[in-house]
FIDO-781662 format. One line per 3 residues: number of its first residue (from 1); for each residue x, y, z of N, C-alpha, C. Coordinates in steps of 0.2 Angstrom, whole numbers, plus 5000, padded with zeros to 4 digits. Atoms other than C-alpha are relative to their C-alpha. Example, Ala and Ser with C-alpha at 12.3 -4.5 7.8 and 13.67 -1.06 7.14 Angstrom:
BEGIN
1> 5004/4994/5000/5062/4978/5039/5004/5006/5000  4996/4994/4999/5068/4995/5036/4996/5005/5003 $
***
This chain:
BEGIN
1> 5000/5004/5005/4991/5153/4970/5003/5003/4993  4998/4998/5006/5000/5156/4954/4995/5000/4994  5005/5000/5005/4987/5160/4941/5003/5002/4992 $
4> 4997/5000/5006/4999/5161/4926/5001/4993/4998  4998/5007/5001/5001/5142/4927/4994/4997/4995  5006/5004/5002/4990/5129/4919/4996/4997/5004 $
7> 5004/5003/4997/4981/5126/4933/4993/5002/4999  5006/4999/5003/4962/5123/4930/4995/5002/5006  5004/4998/4994/4949/5131/4941/4992/4998/4999 $
10> 5008/5002/5000/4930/5125/4943/4996/5007/4998  5005/4993/5002/4918/5138/4935/4993/4997/5001  5007/5003/5000/4900/5136/4938/4996/5008/4997 $
13> 5003/4995/5003/4892/5148/4926/4993/5001/5003  5008/4999/4997/4875/5157/4932/4996/4999/4996  5005/5004/5003/4862/5148/4928/5001/4993/4999 $
16> 4998/5005/5003/4871/5133/4924/5000/4994/5006  5001/5006/4994/4870/5115/4934/5007/4998/4999  4993/5003/5000/4887/5108/4929/5006/5005/5002 $
19> 4993/4996/5001/4905/5114/4933/5003/5000/4994  4995/5001/5005/4917/5117/4920/5007/5002/5003  4993/4998/4998/4936/5118/4921/5003/5003/4995 $
22> 4997/4995/5005/4946/5132/4913/5007/5002/5003  4993/4997/4998/4963/5138/4914/4999/5008/5001  5002/4994/4999/4964/5156/4921/5001/5005/4994 $
25> 5000/4995/5006/4970/5165/4904/4993/4998/4997  5006/5000/5003/4954/5157/4897/4994/5004/5004  5006/4996/4995/4943/5164/4912/5000/5008/4998 $
28> 4999/4993/5001/4950/5181/4909/4997/5001/4993  5002/4999/5007/4946/5180/4890/4992/5001/5000  5008/5000/4999/4927/5175/4895/4998/5006/5002 $
31> 5002/4994/4997/4926/5190/4906/5000/5005/4996  4999/4995/5004/4933/5201/4893/4995/5001/4994  5007/5001/5006/4920/5195/4880/4995/5001/5002 $
34> 5006/4999/4996/4906/5197/4892/4996/4993/4999  5003/5007/4999/4903/5178/4892/5000/4997/5007  5000/5002/4994/4905/5177/4910/4998/5004/5005 $
37> 5005/4995/4996/4892/5185/4922/5004/5002/5006  4999/4999/4994/4896/5194/4937/5000/4995/5007  5003/5004/4994/4887/5181/4948/5002/4992/4999 $
40> 4997/5007/5001/4896/5166/4940/5004/4999/5006  4996/5003/4995/4906/5156/4953/5007/4996/4999  4994/5004/5002/4924/5151/4953/5003/4998/5007 $
43> 4998/5004/4994/4932/5139/4966/5007/5001/5000  4992/5000/4998/4950/5143/4973/5001/4995/5006  4997/5007/4995/4958/5127/4980/5003/5003/5005 $
46> 4995/4998/4995/4971/5137/4989/4996/5003/5006  5005/4996/4995/4957/5147/4999/4994/4995/5003  5006/5005/4997/4945/5131/5000/4993/5004/4999 $
49> 5005/4996/4999/4931/5144/4995/4997/5002/4992  5003/4998/5006/4919/5148/4980/4999/5008/5001  5002/4993/4999/4918/5166/4975/4997/5004/4994 $
52> 5003/4998/5006/4908/5176/4963/5004/5004/4996  4995/4996/5004/4917/5184/4948/5002/5007/5001  4999/4993/4998/4913/5201/4954/5004/5001/5006 $
55> 4995/4999/4993/4923/5198/4970/5006/4999/5000  4992/5002/5001/4939/5193/4962/5003/5005/4995  4996/4995/5004/4952/5201/4952/4997/5000/4992 $
58> 5004/4999/5007/4941/5197/4936/4994/5006/5000  5005/4994/5000/4930/5212/4942/5001/5006/4995  4996/4995/5005/4941/5224/4931/4999/4999/4994 $
61> 5001/5003/5007/4938/5214/4916/4993/5001/4998  5006/4998/5001/4920/5216/4918/4997/5006/4997  5003/4994/5002/4911/5229/4908/4993/4999/4999 $
64> 5007/5001/5000/4892/5232/4908/4997/4999/4994  5003/5001/5007/4889/5231/4889/5002/4992/4998  4998/5005/5002/4898/5215/4890/4998/4995/5005 $
67> 5001/5005/4995/4890/5205/4904/4994/4995/4996  5003/5004/5004/4878/5197/4891/5002/4998/4994  4998/5002/5007/4881/5187/4875/4997/5004/4996 $
70> 5002/4996/5006/4880/5197/4859/5001/4996/4993  4999/5004/5007/4880/5193/4841/4999/4993/4999  5000/5008/5002/4885/5177/4836/5002/4996/5007 $
73> 4997/5004/4994/4891/5172/4854/4995/4995/5002  5005/5005/4998/4884/5155/4859/4997/5001/5007  5001/5000/4993/4873/5156/4874/5003/4996/5005 $
76> 4998/5004/4996/4880/5150/4890/4996/4995/5002  5005/5006/4997/4865/5140/4896/4994/5000/4995  5006/5002/5003/4853/5133/4885/4993/4998/5003 $
79> 5006/5003/4997/4834/5131/4887/5000/4993/5001  5000/5006/4999/4831/5114/4895/4994/4998/5003  5005/5003/4997/4817/5103/4899/5002/4997/5006 $
82> 4997/5003/4994/4821/5100/4918/4996/4995/5002  5004/5005/4998/4806/5091/4922/5001/4993/4998  4998/5007/5003/4810/5078/4909/5005/4997/5002 $
85> 4993/5002/4997/4828/5077/4914/5000/4997/5006  5001/5004/4994/4823/5074/4931/4996/4993/5000  5002/5008/5001/4813/5059/4927/5004/4995/4997 $
88> 4996/5005/5003/4826/5052/4916/5006/4998/5006  4995/5002/4994/4839/5054/4931/4998/4995/5005  5003/5005/4994/4827/5046/4944/5000/4992/4996 $
91> 4998/5007/5004/4827/5031/4930/5006/4998/5000  4993/5002/4999/4845/5031/4931/5003/4998/5007  4999/5002/4992/4846/5030/4950/4996/4994/5001 $
94> 5003/5006/5000/4835/5016/4949/5003/4994/4998  4996/5005/5004/4845/5007/4938/5006/4999/5004  4994/5001/4997/4861/5011/4947/5000/5005/5007 $
97> 5002/4997/4995/4856/5016/4964/5007/5003/5005  4994/5000/4997/4874/5018/4971/5005/5005/4996  4996/4995/5003/4881/5029/4958/5000/5007/5001 $
100> 4999/4994/4997/4887/5044/4965/4999/5007/4995  5002/4994/5005/4888/5056/4950/4993/5001/4999  5008/5000/5000/4870/5051/4946/4997/5003/5004 $
103> 5004/4996/4995/4864/5056/4962/5001/5007/5000  4998/4993/5000/4874/5073/4962/4996/5003/4995  5004/4997/5007/4866/5076/4944/4993/5000/5003 $
106> 5006/4999/4998/4850/5073/4952/4998/5004/5005  5001/4995/4996/4852/5085/4965/4999/5007/4997  4999/4994/5004/4857/5098/4953/4993/5001/4996 $
109> 5007/4999/5005/4841/5095/4942/4995/5002/5005  5006/4998/4994/4830/5095/4958/5000/5007/5001  5000/4994/4997/4836/5111/4963/4998/5005/4994 $
112> 5002/4996/5005/4834/5118/4944/4991/5000/5000  5007/4999/5001/4815/5114/4945/4997/5003/5007  5002/4996/4994/4814/5121/4963/4999/4995/5006 $
115> 5001/5004/4995/4813/5106/4974/5005/4998/5004  4995/5000/4996/4825/5109/4987/5000/4993/5004  5002/5004/4995/4818/5096/4999/5003/4993/4996 $
118> 4997/5006/5004/4823/5083/4985/5007/5000/4999  4993/4998/5001/4839/5090/4982/5004/4997/5006  4997/5003/4995/4843/5087/5000/5000/4993/5002 $
121> 4999/5007/5000/4838/5070/5000/5005/4997/4996  4995/5002/5004/4849/5067/4985/5007/5001/5003  4992/5000/4998/4864/5073/4993/5000/4997/5007 $
124> 4999/5003/4994/4860/5065/5010/5001/4991/4998  4998/5006/5002/4860/5048/4999/5007/5000/4997  4994/5000/5003/4876/5053/4991/5005/4999/5006 $
127> 4996/5000/4994/4884/5055/5009/4999/4994/5004  5001/5006/4998/4876/5039/5014/5006/4995/4997  4995/5005/5002/4887/5030/5001/5007/5002/5000 $
130> 4992/4998/4997/4903/5040/5003/4999/5005/5005  5002/4995/4994/4901/5048/5021/5007/5005/4999  4997/4994/5000/4910/5065/5021/5004/5002/4994 $
133> 4997/4998/5008/4914/5065/5001/5000/5007/4999  4998/4992/5001/4922/5082/4998/4996/5004/4995  5004/4996/5005/4913/5086/4982/4992/5000/5002 $
136> 5008/5001/4998/4895/5080/4989/4999/5007/5006  5000/4996/4994/4900/5091/5005/5000/5007/4998  5001/4994/5002/4904/5106/4995/4995/5002/4995 $
139> 5007/4999/5004/4890/5105/4983/4994/5002/5004  5006/5000/4995/4877/5103/4997/5001/5008/5003  4998/4994/4996/4885/5118/5006/4999/5005/4995 $
142> 5000/4996/5006/4885/5128/4990/4992/5001/4998  5007/5000/5004/4867/5124/4984/4995/5000/5005  5008/5000/4994/4855/5121/5000/5001/5006/5004 $
145> 5001/4995/4995/4850/5134/5012/5004/4998/5006  4997/5002/4995/4861/5133/5028/4995/4995/5005  5005/5004/4997/4845/5126/5037/4999/4993/4999 $
148> 5001/5007/5002/4845/5111/5026/5006/4996/5000  4995/5004/5000/4862/5107/5024/5004/4999/5007  4998/5001/4994/4865/5108/5043/4998/4993/5003 $
151> 5004/5006/4999/4852/5093/5043/5004/4993/4998  4998/5006/5004/4863/5082/5033/5004/4995/5005  4996/5004/4997/4871/5067/5041/5007/4998/4997 $
154> 4994/5002/5004/4890/5062/5036/5001/5006/4997  4998/4995/5003/4893/5079/5032/5007/5003/5002  4993/4997/4997/4908/5085/5043/5002/4996/5005 $
157> 4998/5004/4995/4918/5073/5052/5004/5004/5005  4995/4996/4996/4926/5081/5069/5007/4998/4999  4993/5000/5001/4944/5085/5068/5003/4995/5005 $
160> 4998/5006/4995/4955/5071/5076/5004/5006/5005  4996/4998/4997/4964/5076/5092/5008/5001/4999  4993/4998/5002/4981/5074/5084/5000/5007/4997 $
163> 5000/4993/5002/4977/5091/5076/5001/5006/5005  5000/4994/4993/4978/5100/5094/5005/4995/5004  4996/5004/4996/4993/5091/5101/5001/5004/5007 $
166> 4999/4995/4994/4994/5107/5115/4994/4998/5004  5007/5002/4996/4975/5102/5120/5001/4992/5003  4999/5008/4998/4980/5083/5121/5004/5000/5005 $
169> 4994/5001/4995/4996/5086/5131/4997/5003/5008  5004/4995/4995/4985/5099/5143/4994/4997/5004  5007/5002/4998/4969/5090/5145/5001/4997/5007 $
172> 5001/5003/4993/4972/5080/5161/5000/5006/5006  5001/4994/4995/4975/5097/5170/4997/5006/4998  5003/4995/5002/4963/5108/5161/4996/5003/5006 $
175> 5004/4998/4995/4953/5109/5176/5003/5000/5008  4997/4997/4995/4967/5112/5188/5005/4995/5002  4996/5005/4997/4981/5102/5197/4995/4995/5005 $
178> 5005/5002/4995/4968/5097/5211/4998/4993/4997  5003/5004/5004/4959/5087/5197/5003/4993/5000  4995/5006/5001/4973/5075/5195/5002/4997/5006 $
181> 4996/5002/4994/4982/5076/5212/4995/4995/5006  5006/5005/4996/4966/5069/5222/4999/4993/4998  5001/5007/5003/4963/5054/5212/5006/4996/5001 $
184> 4993/5002/4999/4982/5051/5212/4999/4997/5005  4998/5001/4993/4982/5051/5231/4995/4994/5002  5004/5005/4998/4967/5040/5232/5002/4992/4996 $
187> 4997/5007/5003/4975/5027/5219/5006/4997/5004  4994/5003/4996/4991/5027/5230/4997/4996/5006  5003/5003/4993/4981/5023/5245/4996/4994/4999 $
190> 5004/5006/5001/4971/5009/5237/5007/4995/4996  4995/5004/5004/4987/5001/5228/5005/4996/5005  4996/5003/4997/4995/4993/5243/4998/4992/5001 $
193> 5002/5008/5001/4985/4976/5242/4995/4999/4996  5004/5003/5006/4977/4965/5230/4992/5002/5001  5006/5000/4999/4960/4967/5239/4997/5010/4998 $
196> 5001/4993/5003/4961/4987/5237/5000/5002/4994  4999/4998/5006/4967/4986/5221/4994/4999/4995  5007/5002/5003/4949/4979/5215/4996/5007/4999 $
199> 5005/4995/5000/4939/4995/5219/5005/5006/4997  4996/4994/5005/4955/5006/5211/4998/4999/4993  5001/5001/5006/4954/4997/5195/4992/5002/4998 $
202> 5007/5000/5001/4934/4998/5196/4998/5008/4998  5000/4994/5000/4935/5017/5199/5004/5003/4992  4997/4998/5007/4948/5018/5183/4997/4999/4995 $
205> 5004/5002/5005/4937/5010/5172/4994/5005/4998  5007/4995/5000/4921/5021/5176/5002/5006/4998  4998/4994/5002/4932/5036/5175/5002/5000/4994 $
208> 4997/4999/5006/4940/5032/5159/4994/5000/4995  5006/5001/5005/4922/5028/5151/4996/5007/5000  5002/4994/4999/4916/5044/5159/5003/5005/4996 $
211> 4996/4995/5004/4930/5054/5150/4998/4999/4993  5003/5002/5007/4925/5045/5133/4995/5003/4999  5008/4998/5002/4907/5050/5134/5001/5008/5000 $
214> 4998/4994/5001/4912/5068/5138/5004/5003/4994  4997/4997/5006/4924/5070/5125/4998/4998/4994  5004/5003/5006/4914/5061/5112/4995/5005/4998 $
217> 5005/4994/5000/4901/5075/5114/5002/5007/5000  4996/4995/5001/4914/5088/5112/5002/5005/5006  4998/4996/4994/4917/5094/5130/5008/5002/5000 $
220> 4992/4998/5000/4935/5103/5131/5003/4999/5007  4997/5002/4994/4938/5097/5149/4997/4994/5002  5002/5007/4997/4937/5081/5159/4993/5001/5005 $
223> 5007/5001/4997/4920/5076/5167/5000/5002/5007  5001/4998/4993/4914/5082/5185/4996/4995/5003  5004/5003/4998/4903/5067/5187/4993/5003/5002 $
226> 5007/4998/4999/4887/5077/5186/4994/4995/4999  5005/5005/5002/4877/5062/5179/5000/4994/5006  4999/5006/4996/4883/5051/5195/4992/4999/5004 $
229> 5006/5000/4996/4866/5056/5205/4995/4999/4995  5006/4998/5005/4855/5061/5190/4999/4993/4996  5001/5007/5005/4858/5045/5180/5006/4994/5001 $
232> 4995/5005/4999/4868/5031/5189/4998/4994/4996  4999/5005/5004/4862/5018/5178/5003/5002/4994  4996/4999/5006/4869/5026/5162/5008/5001/5002 $
235> 4994/4998/4999/4884/5032/5172/5005/4995/5003  4995/5006/4995/4890/5017/5183/4997/4994/4997  5003/5007/5001/4878/5002/5180/5001/4998/4994 $
238> 4998/5002/5006/4878/5000/5163/5006/4999/4996  4993/5000/5002/4896/5004/5159/5003/4994/5003  4997/5005/4996/4901/4993/5173/4998/4992/4997 $
241> 5002/5007/5002/4891/4978/5167/5002/4998/4992  4997/5001/5006/4897/4980/5150/5008/4998/5000  4993/5002/4998/4915/4981/5155/5001/4992/5003 $
244> 4999/5008/4996/4913/4965/5167/4999/4995/4996  5003/5003/5005/4904/4957/5153/5005/4999/4994  4995/5001/5005/4917/4960/5140/5005/4996/5002 $
247> 4995/5003/4997/4931/4954/5151/4998/4993/5000  5000/5007/4998/4923/4938/5155/4998/4997/4994  5001/5002/5007/4917/4935/5137/5007/4999/4996 $
250> 4994/4999/5003/4935/4939/5132/5005/4993/5004  4996/5005/4996/4943/4927/5146/4998/4993/4999  5003/5007/5000/4931/4912/5144/5002/4994/4995 $
253> 4995/5005/5004/4940/4904/5128/5005/4998/5002  4993/5001/4998/4956/4905/5136/5000/4996/5006  5003/5005/4994/4949/4897/5152/4999/4993/4998 $
256> 5002/5006/5003/4941/4884/5141/5007/4996/4998  4996/5003/5002/4957/4881/5133/5006/4996/5005  4997/5001/4993/4967/4881/5151/4997/4992/5003 $
259> 5003/5005/4998/4954/4868/5156/5001/4993/4996  4998/5006/5004/4957/4855/5142/5006/4999/5001  4993/5003/4999/4976/4856/5145/5000/4997/5006 $
262> 5001/5003/4994/4973/4852/5163/4996/4993/4999  5005/5005/5000/4959/4839/5159/5005/4993/4997  4997/5005/5003/4971/4829/5147/5007/5000/5002 $
265> 4994/5000/4997/4986/4831/5158/5005/5003/4996  4996/4997/5003/4995/4843/5147/5004/5005/5003  4997/4995/4995/5000/4854/5161/5001/4998/5008 $
268> 4999/5003/4993/5007/4849/5179/4996/5005/5004  5004/4996/4994/4996/4864/5187/4993/4997/4999  5007/5000/5001/4978/4862/5190/4996/5006/5001 $
271> 5004/4993/4999/4974/4881/5193/5000/5002/4992  5000/4997/5007/4968/4888/5176/5004/5007/4999  4997/4996/5000/4974/4904/5179/5009/4999/5000 $
274> 4993/5001/5000/4991/4898/5183/5003/4997/4992  4999/5003/5007/4990/4888/5167/5002/5005/4995  4999/4994/5006/4987/4904/5155/5007/5003/5003 $
277> 4995/4996/4998/5001/4913/5165/5006/4997/4998  4994/5003/5002/5014/4899/5162/5001/4998/4992  5000/5002/5007/5010/4897/5144/5002/5007/4995 $
280> 4997/4994/5003/5019/4910/5134/4995/5002/4993  5004/5000/5005/5007/4907/5118/4992/5003/5003  5006/4999/4997/4991/4907/5128/5000/5007/5002 $
283> 4999/4993/4997/4996/4923/5138/5001/5005/4995  4999/4996/5004/5002/4933/5123/4995/5001/4995  5006/4999/5004/4987/4929/5112/4994/5003/5005 $
286> 5005/4996/4995/4975/4934/5127/5002/5007/5002  4999/4992/4998/4984/4951/5131/5000/5003/4994  5001/4997/5006/4984/4954/5112/4993/5001/4998 $
289> 5007/5000/5002/4966/4950/5109/4997/5006/5006  5001/4995/4995/4963/4961/5126/5001/5006/4997  4997/4993/5002/4972/4975/5119/4996/5003/4994 $
292> 5005/4998/5006/4961/4976/5103/4992/5001/5002  5009/5001/4999/4945/4971/5111/4997/5005/5005  5002/4998/4995/4943/4979/5127/4999/5008/5000 $
295> 5001/4993/5002/4946/4998/5122/4995/5001/4995  5006/4999/5003/4933/4996/5109/4993/5000/5004  5005/5002/4995/4921/4989/5121/4999/5007/5005 $
298> 5001/4995/4996/4924/5003/5133/4998/5007/4996  5001/4996/5005/4923/5015/5119/4991/5001/4999  5006/5002/5002/4907/5008/5113/4994/5001/5006 $
301> 5004/4999/4995/4899/5007/5130/4998/5006/5004  5000/4994/4996/4902/5024/5136/4994/5005/4996  5005/4996/5002/4888/5031/5124/4994/5000/5003 $
304> 5005/5000/4998/4873/5037/5130/4993/4995/4998  5006/5004/5002/4862/5027/5119/5003/4991/5000  4997/5005/5001/4873/5012/5121/4996/4994/5003 $
307> 5006/5005/4996/4863/4995/5125/5006/4994/5001  4996/5005/4998/4873/4980/5135/5000/4995/4995  5002/5006/5004/4867/4967/5123/5005/5001/4994 $
310> 4996/4999/5005/4876/4975/5108/5008/5001/5002  4992/5000/4998/4893/4979/5117/5002/4993/5002  4999/5007/4999/4892/4961/5122/5001/4995/4995 $
313> 5001/5005/5005/4890/4955/5105/5007/5001/4995  4994/4998/5003/4907/4953/5097/5000/5001/4993  5002/5000/5006/4901/4952/5080/5000/5009/5000 $
316> 5001/4994/5001/4895/4971/5083/5006/5004/5001  4995/4998/4998/4911/4976/5092/5007/4999/4995  4995/5000/5005/4923/4969/5079/4998/5005/4993 $
319> 5003/4996/5007/4912/4977/5064/5002/5008/5003  4999/4993/4999/4914/4994/5074/5008/5001/4999  4993/5000/5001/4933/4992/5074/5002/5000/4994 $
322> 4999/5000/5008/4933/4988/5057/4999/5006/4996  5003/4995/5003/4923/5003/5052/5006/5007/5002  4995/4995/4998/4936/5014/5063/5008/4999/4997 $
325> 4993/5003/5003/4952/5004/5055/5005/5003/5003  4992/4997/4999/4969/5014/5055/4999/5005/5006  5000/4995/4996/4962/5028/5066/5000/4997/5007 $
328> 5000/5004/4994/4958/5014/5079/5007/4998/5002  4994/5002/4999/4975/5007/5078/5005/5005/5002  4995/4994/4999/4984/5024/5078/4998/5001/5009 $
331> 5003/4998/4994/4973/5027/5094/5003/4995/5006  4998/5005/4996/4979/5011/5103/5008/5000/5000  4992/4998/4998/4998/5015/5099/5001/5005/5003 $
334> 4998/4994/4995/4996/5031/5107/4999/4998/5007  5001/5002/4993/4989/5023/5122/5006/4995/5002  4993/5003/4998/5004/5010/5123/5006/5005/5000 $
337> 4994/4997/4999/5017/5023/5120/4998/5004/5007  5001/4997/4993/5009/5033/5136/5003/4994/5004  4998/5005/4994/5011/5017/5146/5007/4998/5000 $
340> 4994/5002/5000/5027/5013/5139/5005/5006/5004  4998/4993/4998/5033/5032/5143/5000/5000/5008  5001/5000/4994/5025/5030/5160/5004/4994/5005 $
343> 4995/5005/4995/5034/5013/5165/5007/5002/4998  4993/4997/5000/5051/5020/5159/5002/5005/5005  4999/4994/4994/5050/5036/5170/4999/4996/5006 $
346> 5002/5003/4994/5043/5025/5184/5007/4995/5001  4995/5004/4997/5058/5013/5184/5006/5005/5001  4994/4995/4998/5070/5029/5185/4997/5002/5006 $
349> 5002/4998/4994/5059/5035/5199/5000/4996/5006  5000/5006/4995/5059/5019/5208/5007/5000/5003  4993/5000/4996/5078/5022/5213/4999/5005/5005 $
352> 5002/4995/4994/5070/5036/5226/4995/4994/5004  5004/5005/4997/5062/5026/5240/4994/5002/5001  5009/4998/4998/5042/5026/5242/4999/5005/4993 $
355> 5002/4995/5005/5043/5038/5225/4996/4995/4995  5001/5003/5005/5039/5024/5213/4993/4999/5000  5008/5003/4999/5021/5019/5220/4996/5007/4998 $
358> 5002/4993/5001/5017/5038/5220/4999/5003/4993  4999/4997/5007/5023/5042/5203/4995/4994/4995  5003/5004/5004/5014/5027/5196/4991/5001/5001 $
361> 5007/4999/4998/4997/5032/5204/4999/5007/4995  5001/4995/5004/4999/5050/5196/5000/4999/4992  5001/5003/5006/5004/5042/5180/4994/4997/4996 $
364> 5007/5004/5002/4989/5031/5179/4995/5005/4999  5006/4995/5001/4978/5046/5180/5001/5004/4994  4998/4996/5006/4987/5055/5166/4998/4995/4995 $
367> 5001/5005/5006/4986/5040/5155/4993/4998/4999  5006/5002/5001/4967/5037/5159/4997/5006/4997  5003/4993/5004/4963/5056/5154/5002/5001/4994 $
370> 4997/4999/5008/4974/5057/5139/4997/4994/4995  5001/5005/5004/4968/5040/5133/4992/5001/4999  5008/4999/4999/4949/5044/5137/4999/5007/4994 $
373> 5001/4994/5005/4951/5060/5127/5000/4997/4992  4999/5004/5006/4958/5051/5112/4995/4995/4998  5005/5003/5002/4945/5038/5112/4994/5002/4999 $
376> 5006/4996/5001/4932/5050/5115/4999/5003/4992  5000/4997/5006/4937/5060/5100/4999/4995/4994  5000/5006/5005/4939/5044/5089/4992/4998/5000 $
379> 5007/5004/5000/4921/5039/5094/4996/5006/4996  5005/4994/5001/4913/5057/5090/5002/4999/4991  5000/5000/5007/4922/5055/5072/4996/4995/4996 $
382> 5003/5006/5002/4914/5039/5069/4992/4998/5003  5007/5001/4997/4897/5042/5079/4995/4999/4995  5007/5003/5004/4885/5042/5064/5000/4994/4997 $
385> 5000/5008/5004/4892/5026/5056/4999/4995/5005  5002/5006/4994/4891/5018/5074/4994/5000/5001  5007/5000/4999/4874/5023/5077/4995/4997/4993 $
388> 5005/5004/5006/4868/5017/5059/5003/4993/5000  4999/5007/4998/4877/5001/5064/4995/4997/5005  5005/5002/4995/4867/4999/5079/4994/5000/4999 $
391> 5008/5001/5002/4851/5002/5070/4999/4994/4995  5000/5005/5004/4856/4988/5059/5002/5003/4992  4999/4998/5006/4861/4999/5044/5007/4997/4997 $
394> 4995/5002/5002/4875/4995/5033/5006/5002/5003  4994/4998/4997/4892/4995/5041/5005/5004/4996  4995/4996/5004/4901/5003/5026/4997/5006/4998 $
397> 5001/4993/5001/4890/5017/5025/5003/5005/5001 $
***
């Protein structure tokens, strides 16, 4: 950073509660006149770090005789009645409970009177109002002991998987080629009839949800199904019930519409599935709804604490999607791109006899693993807010 420009630096004077913004030339003048103590803090945005004055280039400007104000210099920090100020700021919070600046001020004054626990609670309230707010996070880490700020919720959002494209690309083979090859061969063997396709789809759904689960908790490699025997209810039964129930409740309105068409003679077919398949409007709307709804259900149902009644509640699922907003849409676009690439390559491979089916089996395992990683990381980024939603808290917290 060029310190000769008009860039302003946040300064926290030793003993002060409020930050001040100064240009670098003025900061040097403060140091040379003894009005800036060695323990005062300066924030360097380019390094994203607070440093003591004594640890910066300003150390050469500091002289022992000038470390305290002398003569007619105005003291940097005046004596204040912090107890009275804290009562006043608490009254302001009661009047404006969602004012972030007032809450930050309350945390600063609480620290000044030595009430670290109250300061921690104020920072937590600020993060609940504005999750991951950079200023609140910065002040909490600077002012609280590590043991306390590590307990704060909404403090640090896990990085998105897009920040590590190499890991995203290599994740499916991170346990070796056999991890993909064996399931691909199983899928290939189950893909020859409609009846064998049912267990194949079931396997893929459960596998995808298990990938989401382990990716959400931070595992760097795909799952080994260790919980299959130790926790079959949480690993198989509950996720499967949630997935089947979600598909059923998604299909039900469209089946009812098709039944109405058949009842009133608006369709020459009597089969409800046939009516849906032959109606471009119904089939497109149903596909679009499923595209937006089913991935969210699979992601929410993969959590260890997931309850089937929550996952089958459309209001809960839609609210969760609204919380994730653009990141959820981006993840869906990524999944669609993977499917598009797989389909395009499969069309080319299809020119080779018997190769297309095997390619699609291998591509499906890759898509399932990569998509599971993306959705799992997405869930981890919003886990605290989704947990709060499940407990009945504000969805906007």
